C-alpha positions as CSV (number, residue, x, y, z in Angstrom):
1,M,174.9,58.5,139.9
2,R,175.5,56.4,136.8
3,A,173.0,53.7,135.8
4,S,175.5,51.0,136.5
5,E,175.9,52.1,140.1
6,K,172.1,51.9,140.5
7,A,172.0,48.3,139.2
8,P,175.4,46.7,140.2
9,A,174.2,43.1,139.5
10,A,173.3,44.0,135.9
11,A,176.6,45.8,135.4
12,A,178.5,42.8,136.8
13,T,176.6,40.4,134.5
14,L,177.4,42.5,131.5
15,G,181.0,42.8,132.6
16,I,181.3,39.0,132.7
17,L,179.8,38.6,129.2
18,T,182.0,41.3,127.8
19,H,185.1,39.7,129.5
20,L,184.3,36.3,128.1
21,A,183.7,37.7,124.6
22,G,187.2,39.1,124.7
23,Q,188.9,35.8,125.4
24,R,190.1,33.3,122.9
25,G,188.7,30.4,124.9
26,P,187.0,29.5,128.2
27,V,188.5,30.9,131.5
28,P,188.3,30.0,135.2
29,A,185.8,31.9,137.4
30,A,188.7,33.1,139.5
31,T,190.3,34.8,136.5
32,I,187.0,36.5,135.8
33,A,186.7,37.7,139.4
34,A,190.2,39.1,139.4
35,A,189.8,40.8,136.0
36,L,186.6,42.5,137.1
37,D,187.5,43.1,140.7
38,L,184.4,41.2,141.9
39,P,183.9,38.8,144.8
40,R,184.3,35.2,143.7
41,S,181.0,34.3,145.3
42,T,179.2,37.0,143.2
43,V,180.9,35.7,140.0
44,Y,179.9,32.1,140.7
45,Q,176.3,33.1,141.4
46,L,176.0,35.2,138.2
47,L,177.7,32.5,136.1
48,A,175.2,29.9,137.4
49,V,172.3,32.1,136.2
50,L,174.0,32.8,132.9
51,A,174.6,29.1,132.4
52,E,171.0,28.3,133.2
53,H,169.8,30.5,130.4
54,G,172.5,29.4,127.9
55,F,174.6,32.5,127.8
56,V,177.5,30.8,129.4
57,V,178.7,27.2,129.1
58,H,180.4,25.5,132.1
59,L,183.2,23.0,131.4
60,P,183.4,21.1,134.7
61,E,186.4,19.0,133.7
62,E,188.4,22.1,132.9
63,R,186.8,24.3,135.6
64,R,186.3,27.0,133.1
65,Y,183.5,29.1,131.6
66,G,182.9,30.2,128.0
67,L,180.2,31.9,126.0
68,G,177.1,29.8,125.4
69,V,174.9,29.4,122.4
70,A,172.4,32.1,123.6
71,A,175.2,34.7,123.5
72,F,175.9,33.9,119.9
73,E,172.2,34.1,119.1
74,L,172.2,37.6,120.5
75,S,175.0,38.5,118.2
76,S,173.2,36.9,115.3
77,G,170.1,38.9,116.3
78,F,172.0,42.1,115.9
79,S,173.5,40.9,112.7
80,R,170.1,40.0,111.2
81,Q,168.9,43.5,111.6
82,E,169.0,46.2,108.9
83,P,172.5,47.7,109.5
84,L,174.4,44.6,108.5
85,A,172.2,43.9,105.5
86,R,172.3,47.5,104.3
87,L,176.1,47.5,104.6
88,G,176.5,44.1,103.0
89,R,174.1,44.4,100.1
90,P,176.1,46.8,97.9
91,L,179.3,44.9,98.6
92,V,177.7,41.5,97.6
93,A,176.2,43.2,94.5
94,Q,179.6,44.4,93.5
95,L,181.1,40.9,94.0
96,V,178.3,39.4,91.9
97,D,178.9,41.9,89.1
98,R,182.6,41.0,89.2
99,V,182.3,37.2,89.0
100,A,178.9,36.9,87.2
101,E,177.7,34.3,89.7
102,S,175.2,34.6,92.5
103,G,176.3,35.8,96.0
104,H,174.8,36.0,99.5
105,L,175.4,37.1,103.0
106,A,174.3,35.0,106.0
107,V,174.6,35.0,109.8
108,L,174.9,32.1,112.3
109,H,171.9,31.3,114.4
110,G,172.5,28.3,116.6
111,R,173.3,25.4,114.3
112,D,171.7,27.2,111.3
113,V,172.6,30.0,109.0
114,V,170.0,32.6,108.1
115,Y,170.4,34.5,104.8
116,L,170.2,38.3,104.9
117,V,171.2,39.2,101.4
118,E,170.8,37.3,98.1
119,E,172.1,38.8,94.9
120,R,171.3,36.7,91.8
121,A,173.5,37.0,88.8
122,P,171.8,37.3,85.4
123,R,171.0,34.1,83.7
124,R,171.8,32.0,86.7
125,P,169.3,29.6,88.3
126,S,167.3,30.3,91.4
127,L,169.0,29.2,94.6
128,V,167.5,27.9,97.9
129,T,169.5,30.6,99.7
130,D,166.8,33.3,99.5
131,V,166.5,36.0,102.2
132,G,165.2,34.6,105.4
133,V,165.9,30.9,104.5
134,R,167.6,28.8,107.2
135,L,170.0,26.0,106.3
136,P,172.2,23.7,108.4
137,A,175.4,25.6,109.0
138,H,177.7,22.6,108.7
139,L,176.5,22.0,105.1
140,T,177.0,25.6,103.8
141,A,180.0,27.6,102.8
142,T,178.8,30.6,104.9
143,G,178.2,28.3,107.9
144,R,181.6,26.6,107.7
145,A,183.4,30.0,107.4
146,M,181.8,31.1,110.6
147,L,182.0,27.8,112.5
148,A,185.7,27.7,111.7
149,L,186.3,30.8,113.9
150,L,184.5,29.6,117.0
151,P,186.6,28.4,119.9
152,A,186.5,24.6,120.4
153,A,184.3,24.8,123.5
154,Q,181.6,26.8,121.7
155,L,181.7,24.5,118.7
156,R,181.3,21.5,121.0
157,A,178.4,23.2,122.7
158,L,176.6,23.6,119.4
159,Y,177.3,20.0,118.3
160,P,177.4,17.9,121.5
161,D,176.7,14.6,119.9
162,R,175.6,12.8,116.7
163,A,172.0,13.8,117.3
164,A,173.0,17.4,116.5
165,F,173.5,16.3,112.9
166,E,170.5,14.0,112.5
167,G,167.9,15.1,110.0
168,R,170.1,17.9,108.9
169,G,171.1,16.9,105.4
170,S,173.5,14.0,105.9
171,A,173.5,11.0,108.2
172,D,177.3,10.4,107.9
173,W,178.3,13.7,109.5
174,T,180.1,13.5,112.9
175,Y,181.8,15.9,115.2
176,R,185.2,14.5,114.1
177,R,184.4,15.1,110.4
178,L,183.1,18.6,111.2
179,K,186.3,19.5,113.0
180,Q,188.4,18.2,110.1
181,E,186.4,20.3,107.6
182,L,186.8,23.4,109.7
183,A,190.5,22.8,110.2
184,E,190.9,22.7,106.5
185,T,188.8,25.9,106.2
186,R,191.1,27.7,108.7
187,E,194.2,26.5,106.9
188,R,193.0,27.8,103.5
189,G,191.4,31.0,104.8
190,W,188.1,30.3,103.1
191,S,185.4,27.7,103.1
192,T,183.9,25.5,100.3
193,E,181.0,23.2,99.7
194,H,180.4,21.0,96.7
195,G,176.8,19.9,96.0
196,E,175.9,19.5,99.7
197,V,173.2,22.2,99.5
198,T,172.1,21.8,95.9
199,D,173.3,19.1,93.6
200,G,175.5,20.4,90.8
201,L,176.3,23.7,92.6
202,A,179.4,24.6,94.6
203,S,180.2,27.6,96.8
204,V,183.2,29.5,98.3
205,G,182.7,31.5,101.5
206,A,184.6,33.8,103.9
207,A,183.7,35.1,107.4
208,V,183.0,38.7,108.3
209,V,184.5,39.3,111.8
210,D,183.9,41.9,114.5
211,H,186.5,43.8,116.4
212,L,187.1,40.8,118.6
213,G,187.6,38.4,115.8
214,W,184.2,36.7,116.3
215,P,182.2,35.7,113.2
216,A,179.4,38.3,112.7
217,A,178.4,37.0,109.2
218,A,179.8,35.4,106.1
219,V,179.8,36.1,102.4
220,A,179.7,33.4,99.8
221,V,179.4,32.9,96.0
222,T,177.6,29.9,94.4
223,F,178.4,28.7,90.9
224,P,177.7,25.6,88.7
225,A,180.2,23.0,89.7
226,G,180.6,21.8,86.1
227,R,181.8,25.3,85.0
228,G,184.6,25.3,87.5
229,E,185.5,28.0,90.1
230,P,185.6,31.5,88.6
231,D,189.2,32.9,88.4
232,G,190.4,34.4,91.7
233,L,187.1,33.7,93.4
234,P,188.5,32.9,96.9
235,A,190.5,36.1,97.0
236,L,187.5,38.2,95.8
237,V,185.2,36.6,98.4
238,R,187.7,37.2,101.1
239,G,188.2,40.8,100.0
240,T,184.5,41.4,100.2
241,A,184.3,39.9,103.7
242,R,187.3,42.0,104.8
243,T,185.7,45.2,103.5
244,L,182.4,44.4,105.3
245,S,184.4,43.6,108.5
246,E,186.0,47.0,108.3
247,R,182.7,48.7,107.8
248,I,181.2,47.2,110.9
249,H,184.4,48.2,112.9
250,G,185.8,44.7,112.5
251,T,189.4,43.6,112.0
252,G,189.0,41.9,108.5
253,R,190.4,38.6,107.6
Protein backbone atom coordinates (compact mmCIF):
# COMPACT_ATOMS: atom_id res chain seq x y z
CA MET A 1 0.00 0.00 0.00
CA ARG A 2 1.33 3.43 -0.96
CA ALA A 3 1.82 6.08 1.70
CA SER A 4 -0.87 8.26 0.08
CA GLU A 5 -3.39 5.44 0.48
CA LYS A 6 -2.61 5.26 4.19
CA ALA A 7 -3.14 9.01 4.64
CA PRO A 8 -5.83 10.04 2.13
CA ALA A 9 -6.52 13.41 3.80
CA ALA A 10 -2.86 14.39 3.51
CA ALA A 11 -2.80 13.25 -0.12
CA ALA A 12 -5.95 15.24 -0.89
CA THR A 13 -4.56 18.36 0.80
CA LEU A 14 -1.34 18.17 -1.20
CA GLY A 15 -3.40 17.55 -4.32
CA ILE A 16 -5.36 20.75 -3.74
CA LEU A 17 -2.20 22.82 -3.23
CA THR A 18 -0.55 21.30 -6.28
CA HIS A 19 -3.64 21.96 -8.38
CA LEU A 20 -3.86 25.60 -7.25
CA ALA A 21 -0.15 26.07 -7.95
CA GLY A 22 -0.73 25.03 -11.54
CA GLN A 23 -3.47 27.60 -12.20
CA ARG A 24 -2.96 31.11 -13.50
CA GLY A 25 -5.50 32.44 -11.00
CA PRO A 26 -8.01 31.46 -8.30
CA VAL A 27 -10.55 28.74 -9.16
CA PRO A 28 -13.93 27.58 -7.76
CA ALA A 29 -14.01 24.74 -5.25
CA ALA A 30 -16.19 22.74 -7.65
CA THR A 31 -13.44 22.90 -10.27
CA ILE A 32 -10.91 21.60 -7.76
CA ALA A 33 -13.22 18.77 -6.73
CA ALA A 34 -13.80 17.75 -10.35
CA ALA A 35 -10.11 17.93 -11.27
CA LEU A 36 -9.06 15.79 -8.30
CA ASP A 37 -12.11 13.51 -8.31
CA LEU A 38 -12.87 14.36 -4.69
CA PRO A 39 -16.22 14.91 -2.95
CA ARG A 40 -17.10 18.60 -2.79
CA SER A 41 -17.69 18.36 0.95
CA THR A 42 -14.15 17.05 1.45
CA VAL A 43 -12.69 19.81 -0.71
CA TYR A 44 -14.58 22.53 1.18
CA GLN A 45 -13.41 21.13 4.53
CA LEU A 46 -9.78 20.98 3.45
CA LEU A 47 -9.93 24.44 1.88
CA ALA A 48 -11.28 25.85 5.15
CA VAL A 49 -8.33 24.41 7.07
CA LEU A 50 -5.84 25.62 4.47
CA ALA A 51 -7.38 29.10 4.53
CA GLU A 52 -7.25 29.18 8.33
CA HIS A 53 -3.49 28.61 8.17
CA GLY A 54 -2.85 31.02 5.30
CA PHE A 55 -2.03 28.45 2.62
CA VAL A 56 -5.18 29.31 0.67
CA VAL A 57 -7.00 32.61 0.24
CA HIS A 58 -10.79 32.62 -0.20
CA LEU A 59 -12.32 35.26 -2.46
CA PRO A 60 -15.97 35.21 -1.37
CA GLU A 61 -17.18 37.71 -3.98
CA GLU A 62 -15.78 35.51 -6.76
CA ARG A 63 -16.43 32.21 -4.99
CA ARG A 64 -12.92 31.15 -5.81
CA TYR A 65 -9.79 29.98 -4.01
CA GLY A 66 -6.14 30.74 -4.69
CA LEU A 67 -2.79 30.18 -3.04
CA GLY A 68 -2.19 32.19 0.13
CA VAL A 69 0.86 33.91 1.55
CA ALA A 70 1.93 30.86 3.57
CA ALA A 71 2.25 28.84 0.36
CA PHE A 72 4.63 31.44 -1.05
CA GLU A 73 6.60 31.42 2.19
CA LEU A 74 7.08 27.67 1.78
CA SER A 75 8.42 28.29 -1.70
CA SER A 76 10.69 31.01 -0.37
CA GLY A 77 11.86 28.66 2.37
CA PHE A 78 13.04 26.18 -0.23
CA SER A 79 14.58 28.94 -2.30
CA ARG A 80 16.51 30.29 0.68
CA GLN A 81 18.23 26.97 1.19
CA GLU A 82 21.60 26.08 -0.21
CA PRO A 83 20.68 24.60 -3.63
CA LEU A 84 19.40 27.89 -5.06
CA ALA A 85 22.24 29.93 -3.59
CA ARG A 86 24.84 27.45 -4.86
CA LEU A 87 23.35 27.45 -8.34
CA GLY A 88 22.94 31.20 -8.42
CA ARG A 89 26.24 32.37 -6.95
CA PRO A 90 28.50 31.53 -9.93
CA LEU A 91 25.98 32.99 -12.37
CA VAL A 92 25.74 36.25 -10.42
CA ALA A 93 29.54 36.35 -10.18
CA GLN A 94 29.81 35.99 -13.97
CA LEU A 95 27.29 38.79 -14.42
CA VAL A 96 29.24 41.05 -12.05
CA ASP A 97 32.47 40.35 -13.94
CA ARG A 98 30.70 41.24 -17.19
CA VAL A 99 29.20 44.58 -16.12
CA ALA A 100 31.68 45.62 -13.39
CA GLU A 101 28.83 46.46 -11.01
CA SER A 102 27.54 44.66 -7.91
CA GLY A 103 24.89 41.96 -8.26
CA HIS A 104 22.63 39.96 -6.00
CA LEU A 105 20.08 37.16 -5.81
CA ALA A 106 17.01 37.41 -3.58
CA VAL A 107 13.81 35.51 -2.78
CA LEU A 108 10.36 36.72 -1.80
CA HIS A 109 9.28 36.21 1.80
CA GLY A 110 5.87 37.72 2.45
CA ARG A 111 6.15 41.44 1.67
CA ASP A 112 9.95 41.36 1.98
CA VAL A 113 12.84 40.13 -0.09
CA VAL A 114 15.65 38.18 1.56
CA TYR A 115 19.08 38.28 -0.08
CA LEU A 116 20.81 34.94 -0.70
CA VAL A 117 23.80 36.01 -2.77
CA GLU A 118 25.73 39.29 -2.84
CA GLU A 119 28.64 39.69 -5.27
CA ARG A 120 30.40 43.03 -4.93
CA ALA A 121 32.28 44.46 -7.89
CA PRO A 122 35.80 45.80 -7.29
CA ARG A 123 35.98 49.45 -6.25
CA ARG A 124 32.25 49.67 -5.72
CA PRO A 125 30.68 50.87 -2.43
CA SER A 126 29.17 48.50 0.11
CA LEU A 127 25.45 47.93 -0.34
CA VAL A 128 22.66 47.29 2.14
CA THR A 129 21.74 44.15 0.19
CA ASP A 130 24.06 41.81 2.10
CA VAL A 131 23.28 38.11 2.54
CA GLY A 132 20.39 37.62 4.97
CA VAL A 133 19.20 41.23 4.82
CA ARG A 134 15.45 41.80 4.43
CA LEU A 135 14.03 44.79 2.55
CA PRO A 136 10.50 45.79 1.52
CA ALA A 137 9.80 44.00 -1.76
CA HIS A 138 7.93 46.90 -3.37
CA LEU A 139 10.98 49.18 -3.10
CA THR A 140 13.57 46.82 -4.63
CA ALA A 141 14.24 45.72 -8.20
CA THR A 142 14.35 42.06 -7.13
CA GLY A 143 11.07 42.39 -5.26
CA ARG A 144 9.28 44.14 -8.11
CA ALA A 145 10.48 41.52 -10.59
CA MET A 146 8.90 38.78 -8.46
CA LEU A 147 5.74 40.65 -7.45
CA ALA A 148 5.04 41.40 -11.11
CA LEU A 149 4.56 37.67 -11.77
CA LEU A 150 2.06 37.04 -8.97
CA PRO A 151 -1.63 36.66 -9.86
CA ALA A 152 -3.73 39.66 -8.86
CA ALA A 153 -5.40 37.79 -5.99
CA GLN A 154 -2.07 36.84 -4.40
CA LEU A 155 -0.73 40.36 -4.81
CA ARG A 156 -3.85 41.77 -3.16
CA ALA A 157 -3.51 39.27 -0.31
CA LEU A 158 0.01 40.58 0.33
CA TYR A 159 -1.06 44.24 0.16
CA PRO A 160 -4.68 44.34 1.38
CA ASP A 161 -4.65 48.01 2.39
CA ARG A 162 -2.50 51.11 2.86
CA ALA A 163 -1.29 49.77 6.20
CA ALA A 164 0.74 47.15 4.30
CA PHE A 165 3.01 49.98 3.09
CA GLU A 166 3.26 51.94 6.34
CA GLY A 167 6.72 52.18 7.85
CA ARG A 168 8.17 50.40 4.84
CA GLY A 169 10.18 53.15 3.21
CA SER A 170 7.61 55.48 1.68
CA ALA A 171 4.38 56.95 2.97
CA ASP A 172 3.07 57.74 -0.52
CA TRP A 173 2.90 54.13 -1.74
CA THR A 174 -0.56 52.74 -2.48
CA TYR A 175 -1.86 49.54 -4.01
CA ARG A 176 -2.77 51.46 -7.17
CA ARG A 177 0.76 52.80 -7.51
CA LEU A 178 2.20 49.32 -6.93
CA LYS A 179 -0.04 47.81 -9.61
CA GLN A 180 1.08 50.48 -12.08
CA GLU A 181 4.74 49.88 -11.28
CA LEU A 182 4.33 46.12 -11.73
CA ALA A 183 2.39 46.56 -14.97
CA GLU A 184 5.29 48.58 -16.37
CA THR A 185 7.69 45.88 -15.18
CA ARG A 186 5.75 43.17 -17.00
CA GLU A 187 5.58 45.27 -20.16
CA ARG A 188 9.35 45.87 -20.18
CA GLY A 189 10.29 42.38 -19.07
CA TRP A 190 12.54 43.64 -16.28
CA SER A 191 12.26 45.77 -13.14
CA THR A 192 13.96 48.97 -12.07
CA GLU A 193 14.39 51.12 -8.98
CA HIS A 194 16.06 54.50 -8.74
CA GLY A 195 17.30 55.67 -5.36
CA GLU A 196 14.47 54.01 -3.42
CA VAL A 197 16.75 51.65 -1.49
CA THR A 198 19.89 53.81 -1.34
CA ASP A 199 20.09 57.40 -2.53
CA GLY A 200 22.29 57.74 -5.61
CA LEU A 201 22.06 54.08 -6.62
CA ALA A 202 19.80 52.39 -9.15
CA SER A 203 19.07 48.75 -9.97
CA VAL A 204 17.78 46.53 -12.76
CA GLY A 205 16.25 43.14 -11.92
CA ALA A 206 14.66 40.08 -13.51
CA ALA A 207 12.74 37.14 -12.07
CA VAL A 208 13.89 33.53 -11.88
CA VAL A 209 10.86 31.31 -12.46
CA ASP A 210 10.04 27.68 -11.74
CA HIS A 211 8.43 25.18 -14.11
CA LEU A 212 4.99 26.69 -13.44
CA GLY A 213 6.07 30.24 -14.11
CA TRP A 214 6.02 31.25 -10.44
CA PRO A 215 8.81 33.55 -9.20
CA ALA A 216 11.35 31.47 -7.30
CA ALA A 217 13.91 34.28 -6.97
CA ALA A 218 15.23 37.36 -8.75
CA VAL A 219 18.60 38.61 -9.96
CA ALA A 220 19.54 42.30 -9.91
CA VAL A 221 22.51 44.56 -10.56
CA THR A 222 22.99 47.84 -8.66
CA PHE A 223 25.00 50.73 -10.09
CA PRO A 224 25.65 54.44 -9.38
CA ALA A 225 22.75 56.34 -10.92
CA GLY A 226 25.04 59.19 -11.95
CA ARG A 227 27.15 56.87 -14.12
CA GLY A 228 24.16 55.67 -16.09
CA GLU A 229 22.99 52.15 -16.81
CA PRO A 230 25.75 49.84 -18.14
CA ASP A 231 25.35 48.96 -21.82
CA GLY A 232 22.94 46.11 -22.39
CA LEU A 233 22.30 45.62 -18.68
CA PRO A 234 18.61 44.57 -18.86
CA ALA A 235 19.39 41.86 -21.43
CA LEU A 236 22.32 40.58 -19.38
CA VAL A 237 20.31 40.48 -16.15
CA ARG A 238 17.44 38.71 -17.91
CA GLY A 239 19.88 36.25 -19.45
CA THR A 240 21.31 35.39 -16.04
CA ALA A 241 17.81 34.94 -14.60
CA ARG A 242 16.83 32.74 -17.54
CA THR A 243 19.88 30.53 -17.12
CA LEU A 244 19.20 30.09 -13.41
CA SER A 245 15.55 29.31 -14.19
CA GLU A 246 16.68 26.54 -16.51
CA ARG A 247 19.08 25.16 -13.92
CA ILE A 248 16.32 24.81 -11.35
CA HIS A 249 14.10 23.15 -13.97
CA GLY A 250 12.25 26.40 -14.67
CA THR A 251 10.98 27.79 -17.93
CA GLY A 252 13.15 30.92 -18.14
CA ARG A 253 11.91 34.40 -18.98
